[in-house]
A tleap script that builds the chain and sets N, CA, C and O, in Angstrom:
source leaprc.protein.ff14SB
mol = sequence {
  NMET GLU ARG HIE LEU SER SER THR ARG ARG
  THR PRO PRO ARG ASP THR THR ALA LEU ARG
  ARG ARG PRO LEU ARG LEU SER VAL ARG LEU
  TRP TRP HIE PRO TYR TRP GLU THR VAL PRO
  SER VAL PRO ALA ALA ARG SER GLU LEU ARG
  HIE LEU ALA ARG ALA HIE GLY ALA VAL ARG
  ALA CALA
}
set mol.1.N position { 9.616 -28.737 -31.687 }
set mol.1.CA position { 9.532 -27.510 -30.915 }
set mol.1.C position { 8.288 -26.718 -31.294 }
set mol.1.O position { 7.707 -26.043 -30.444 }
set mol.2.N position { 7.882 -26.785 -32.518 }
set mol.2.CA position { 6.687 -26.061 -32.947 }
set mol.2.C position { 5.458 -26.542 -32.184 }
set mol.2.O position { 4.598 -25.739 -31.823 }
set mol.3.N position { 5.372 -27.842 -31.938 }
set mol.3.CA position { 4.237 -28.378 -31.205 }
set mol.3.C position { 4.196 -27.814 -29.784 }
set mol.3.O position { 3.127 -27.505 -29.260 }
set mol.4.N position { 5.363 -27.686 -29.175 }
set mol.4.CA position { 5.443 -27.143 -27.815 }
set mol.4.C position { 4.951 -25.700 -27.770 }
set mol.4.O position { 4.209 -25.326 -26.862 }
set mol.5.N position { 5.357 -24.890 -28.739 }
set mol.5.CA position { 4.945 -23.494 -28.759 }
set mol.5.C position { 3.440 -23.356 -28.931 }
set mol.5.O position { 2.809 -22.523 -28.281 }
set mol.6.N position { 2.877 -24.160 -29.791 }
set mol.6.CA position { 1.442 -24.047 -30.023 }
set mol.6.C position { 0.643 -24.483 -28.795 }
set mol.6.O position { -0.461 -23.986 -28.571 }
set mol.7.N position { 1.184 -25.404 -27.998 }
set mol.7.CA position { 0.451 -25.850 -26.814 }
set mol.7.C position { 0.514 -24.837 -25.681 }
set mol.7.O position { -0.320 -24.882 -24.776 }
set mol.8.N position { 1.487 -23.919 -25.705 }
set mol.8.CA position { 1.596 -22.925 -24.635 }
set mol.8.C position { 0.848 -21.643 -24.949 }
set mol.8.O position { 0.713 -20.788 -24.074 }
set mol.9.N position { 0.361 -21.482 -26.158 }
set mol.9.CA position { -0.387 -20.274 -26.511 }
set mol.9.C position { -1.744 -20.316 -25.832 }
set mol.9.O position { -2.373 -21.368 -25.720 }
set mol.10.N position { -2.171 -19.170 -25.390 }
set mol.10.CA position { -3.450 -19.081 -24.706 }
set mol.10.C position { -4.336 -18.073 -25.398 }
set mol.10.O position { -3.855 -17.178 -26.093 }
set mol.11.N position { -5.606 -18.220 -25.209 }
set mol.11.CA position { -6.529 -17.236 -25.762 }
set mol.11.C position { -6.474 -15.992 -24.901 }
set mol.11.O position { -6.269 -16.089 -23.691 }
set mol.12.N position { -6.649 -14.838 -25.490 }
set mol.12.CA position { -6.592 -13.607 -24.692 }
set mol.12.C position { -7.743 -13.562 -23.683 }
set mol.12.O position { -8.853 -13.997 -23.991 }
set mol.13.N position { -7.488 -13.048 -22.504 }
set mol.13.CA position { -8.545 -12.986 -21.496 }
set mol.13.C position { -9.632 -12.007 -21.909 }
set mol.13.O position { -9.379 -11.053 -22.645 }
set mol.14.N position { -10.818 -12.249 -21.438 }
set mol.14.CA position { -11.935 -11.362 -21.774 }
set mol.14.C position { -11.862 -10.059 -20.994 }
set mol.14.O position { -12.141 -8.987 -21.530 }
set mol.15.N position { -11.485 -10.161 -19.724 }
set mol.15.CA position { -11.485 -8.983 -18.855 }
set mol.15.C position { -10.062 -8.485 -18.642 }
set mol.15.O position { -9.392 -8.885 -17.690 }
set mol.16.N position { -9.611 -7.625 -19.519 }
set mol.16.CA position { -8.241 -7.120 -19.391 }
set mol.16.C position { -8.112 -6.123 -18.242 }
set mol.16.O position { -7.006 -5.861 -17.770 }
set mol.17.N position { -9.234 -5.568 -17.791 }
set mol.17.CA position { -9.188 -4.642 -16.659 }
set mol.17.C position { -8.665 -5.347 -15.416 }
set mol.17.O position { -7.886 -4.773 -14.656 }
set mol.18.N position { -9.084 -6.569 -15.208 }
set mol.18.CA position { -8.626 -7.326 -14.043 }
set mol.18.C position { -7.120 -7.548 -14.098 }
set mol.18.O position { -6.455 -7.564 -13.062 }
set mol.19.N position { -6.581 -7.719 -15.299 }
set mol.19.CA position { -5.136 -7.913 -15.433 }
set mol.19.C position { -4.352 -6.636 -15.152 }
set mol.19.O position { -3.187 -6.700 -14.760 }
set mol.20.N position { -4.973 -5.489 -15.346 }
set mol.20.CA position { -4.287 -4.219 -15.105 }
set mol.20.C position { -4.348 -3.783 -13.652 }
set mol.20.O position { -3.545 -2.953 -13.228 }
set mol.21.N position { -5.271 -4.316 -12.891 }
set mol.21.CA position { -5.466 -3.831 -11.521 }
set mol.21.C position { -4.266 -4.071 -10.626 }
set mol.21.O position { -3.857 -3.164 -9.902 }
set mol.22.N position { -3.688 -5.261 -10.651 }
set mol.22.CA position { -2.563 -5.554 -9.754 }
set mol.22.C position { -1.353 -4.675 -10.042 }
set mol.22.O position { -0.809 -4.092 -9.104 }
set mol.23.N position { -0.901 -4.547 -11.294 }
set mol.23.CA position { 0.226 -3.642 -11.534 }
set mol.23.C position { -0.081 -2.196 -11.158 }
set mol.23.O position { 0.811 -1.475 -10.711 }
set mol.24.N position { -1.307 -1.768 -11.329 }
set mol.24.CA position { -1.664 -0.408 -10.922 }
set mol.24.C position { -1.588 -0.251 -9.416 }
set mol.24.O position { -1.081 0.756 -8.920 }
set mol.25.N position { -2.089 -1.243 -8.679 }
set mol.25.CA position { -1.989 -1.173 -7.211 }
set mol.25.C position { -0.540 -1.142 -6.765 }
set mol.25.O position { -0.178 -0.376 -5.872 }
set mol.26.N position { 0.298 -1.977 -7.386 }
set mol.26.CA position { 1.715 -1.996 -7.020 }
set mol.26.C position { 2.393 -0.666 -7.332 }
set mol.26.O position { 3.206 -0.180 -6.547 }
set mol.27.N position { 2.061 -0.085 -8.470 }
set mol.27.CA position { 2.701 1.184 -8.827 }
set mol.27.C position { 2.268 2.295 -7.871 }
set mol.27.O position { 3.067 3.173 -7.544 }
set mol.28.N position { 1.019 2.267 -7.422 }
set mol.28.CA position { 0.564 3.260 -6.444 }
set mol.28.C position { 1.288 3.084 -5.122 }
set mol.28.O position { 1.693 4.060 -4.491 }
set mol.29.N position { 1.451 1.818 -4.698 }
set mol.29.CA position { 2.182 1.569 -3.451 }
set mol.29.C position { 3.624 2.047 -3.550 }
set mol.29.O position { 4.166 2.613 -2.600 }
set mol.30.N position { 4.241 1.817 -4.701 }
set mol.30.CA position { 5.615 2.295 -4.886 }
set mol.30.C position { 5.677 3.810 -4.893 }
set mol.30.O position { 6.563 4.402 -4.278 }
set mol.31.N position { 4.742 4.437 -5.583 }
set mol.31.CA position { 4.730 5.903 -5.703 }
set mol.31.C position { 4.618 6.561 -4.335 }
set mol.31.O position { 5.311 7.546 -4.078 }
set mol.32.N position { 3.768 6.049 -3.450 }
set mol.32.CA position { 3.526 6.685 -2.167 }
set mol.32.C position { 4.363 6.104 -1.033 }
set mol.32.O position { 4.154 6.464 0.125 }
set mol.33.N position { 5.303 5.216 -1.339 }
set mol.33.CA position { 6.141 4.641 -0.289 }
set mol.33.C position { 7.022 5.729 0.327 }
set mol.33.O position { 7.517 6.591 -0.399 }
set mol.34.N position { 7.231 5.710 1.653 }
set mol.34.CA position { 8.045 6.735 2.321 }
set mol.34.C position { 9.488 6.802 1.820 }
set mol.34.O position { 10.143 7.831 1.982 }
set mol.35.N position { 9.987 5.745 1.226 }
set mol.35.CA position { 11.356 5.751 0.721 }
set mol.35.C position { 11.590 6.901 -0.246 }
set mol.35.O position { 12.654 7.520 -0.231 }
set mol.36.N position { 10.616 7.187 -1.076 }
set mol.36.CA position { 10.804 8.203 -2.112 }
set mol.36.C position { 10.762 9.620 -1.557 }
set mol.36.O position { 11.093 10.570 -2.267 }
set mol.37.N position { 10.357 9.779 -0.285 }
set mol.37.CA position { 10.357 11.096 0.338 }
set mol.37.C position { 11.712 11.425 0.963 }
set mol.37.O position { 11.951 12.573 1.338 }
set mol.38.N position { 12.590 10.449 1.080 }
set mol.38.CA position { 13.893 10.673 1.691 }
set mol.38.C position { 14.855 11.278 0.669 }
set mol.38.O position { 14.612 11.244 -0.537 }
set mol.39.N position { 15.927 11.818 1.173 }
set mol.39.CA position { 16.964 12.366 0.318 }
set mol.39.C position { 17.664 11.202 -0.387 }
set mol.39.O position { 18.070 10.249 0.279 }
set mol.40.N position { 17.818 11.252 -1.717 }
set mol.40.CA position { 18.382 10.119 -2.439 }
set mol.40.C position { 19.805 9.753 -2.042 }
set mol.40.O position { 20.231 8.619 -2.265 }
set mol.41.N position { 20.539 10.675 -1.467 }
set mol.41.CA position { 21.935 10.386 -1.168 }
set mol.41.C position { 22.133 9.776 0.226 }
set mol.41.O position { 23.269 9.601 0.665 }
set mol.42.N position { 21.064 9.458 0.905 }
set mol.42.CA position { 21.172 8.914 2.258 }
set mol.42.C position { 21.162 7.385 2.191 }
set mol.42.O position { 20.107 6.783 1.988 }
set mol.43.N position { 22.340 6.748 2.361 }
set mol.43.CA position { 22.382 5.284 2.286 }
set mol.43.C position { 21.595 4.613 3.410 }
set mol.43.O position { 21.123 3.489 3.239 }
set mol.44.N position { 21.448 5.273 4.544 }
set mol.44.CA position { 20.721 4.674 5.654 }
set mol.44.C position { 19.261 4.433 5.287 }
set mol.44.O position { 18.666 3.452 5.733 }
set mol.45.N position { 18.685 5.307 4.490 }
set mol.45.CA position { 17.289 5.135 4.074 }
set mol.45.C position { 17.143 3.904 3.200 }
set mol.45.O position { 16.180 3.149 3.337 }
set mol.46.N position { 18.090 3.699 2.307 }
set mol.46.CA position { 18.026 2.522 1.439 }
set mol.46.C position { 18.180 1.246 2.256 }
set mol.46.O position { 17.464 0.270 2.032 }
set mol.47.N position { 19.111 1.255 3.200 }
set mol.47.CA position { 19.309 0.050 4.000 }
set mol.47.C position { 18.106 -0.192 4.910 }
set mol.47.O position { 17.753 -1.344 5.163 }
set mol.48.N position { 17.475 0.863 5.402 }
set mol.48.CA position { 16.269 0.705 6.218 }
set mol.48.C position { 15.131 0.118 5.382 }
set mol.48.O position { 14.384 -0.732 5.864 }
set mol.49.N position { 14.998 0.565 4.141 }
set mol.49.CA position { 13.973 0.019 3.263 }
set mol.49.C position { 14.223 -1.466 3.001 }
set mol.49.O position { 13.283 -2.260 3.003 }
set mol.50.N position { 15.478 -1.845 2.776 }
set mol.50.CA position { 15.811 -3.263 2.586 }
set mol.50.C position { 15.458 -4.061 3.831 }
set mol.50.O position { 14.898 -5.154 3.744 }
set mol.51.N position { 15.794 -3.499 4.998 }
set mol.51.CA position { 15.507 -4.178 6.253 }
set mol.51.C position { 13.999 -4.380 6.427 }
set mol.51.O position { 13.557 -5.463 6.813 }
set mol.52.N position { 13.216 -3.346 6.144 }
set mol.52.CA position { 11.761 -3.455 6.261 }
set mol.52.C position { 11.198 -4.472 5.273 }
set mol.52.O position { 10.297 -5.241 5.609 }
set mol.53.N position { 11.731 -4.471 4.063 }
set mol.53.CA position { 11.249 -5.410 3.051 }
set mol.53.C position { 11.567 -6.855 3.447 }
set mol.53.O position { 10.740 -7.748 3.265 }
set mol.54.N position { 12.748 -7.076 3.981 }
set mol.54.CA position { 13.110 -8.431 4.415 }
set mol.54.C position { 12.250 -8.867 5.599 }
set mol.54.O position { 11.802 -10.012 5.662 }
set mol.55.N position { 12.025 -7.951 6.531 }
set mol.55.CA position { 11.201 -8.290 7.695 }
set mol.55.C position { 9.779 -8.587 7.254 }
set mol.55.O position { 9.156 -9.520 7.761 }
set mol.56.N position { 9.264 -7.817 6.328 }
set mol.56.CA position { 7.909 -8.031 5.822 }
set mol.56.C position { 7.835 -9.360 5.068 }
set mol.56.O position { 6.848 -10.087 5.186 }
set mol.57.N position { 8.853 -9.672 4.311 }
set mol.57.CA position { 8.900 -10.949 3.581 }
set mol.57.C position { 8.952 -12.129 4.534 }
set mol.57.O position { 8.329 -13.162 4.286 }
set mol.58.N position { 9.694 -11.979 5.623 }
set mol.58.CA position { 9.803 -13.067 6.601 }
set mol.58.C position { 8.468 -13.282 7.286 }
set mol.58.O position { 8.106 -14.419 7.590 }
set mol.59.N position { 7.737 -12.221 7.532 }
set mol.59.CA position { 6.430 -12.334 8.166 }
set mol.59.C position { 5.460 -13.021 7.208 }
set mol.59.O position { 4.681 -13.881 7.619 }
set mol.60.N position { 5.507 -12.645 5.939 }
set mol.60.CA position { 4.610 -13.252 4.952 }
set mol.60.C position { 4.906 -14.736 4.772 }
set mol.60.O position { 3.985 -15.533 4.596 }
set mol.61.N position { 6.189 -15.118 4.814 }
set mol.61.CA position { 6.562 -16.517 4.596 }
set mol.61.C position { 6.156 -17.389 5.782 }
set mol.61.O position { 5.925 -18.588 5.622 }
set mol.62.N position { 6.069 -16.797 6.960 }
set mol.62.CA position { 5.738 -17.583 8.165 }
set mol.62.C position { 4.273 -17.911 8.265 }
set mol.62.O position { 3.850 -18.562 9.220 }
savepdb mol mol.pdb
quit
């Protein structure tokens, strides 16, 4: 098992800024998503967000 662990270790990337960009973009998209502007107690908003996410996922998969 030790041999397996050593073979999966990688050297740290040189450009860590590039690794931070995607999570930052995702967090900005989440922060400004219209879902967070709705009243938290409205179940219809949550179900609409699920519906939009599924529809968007289906479009991406096609």
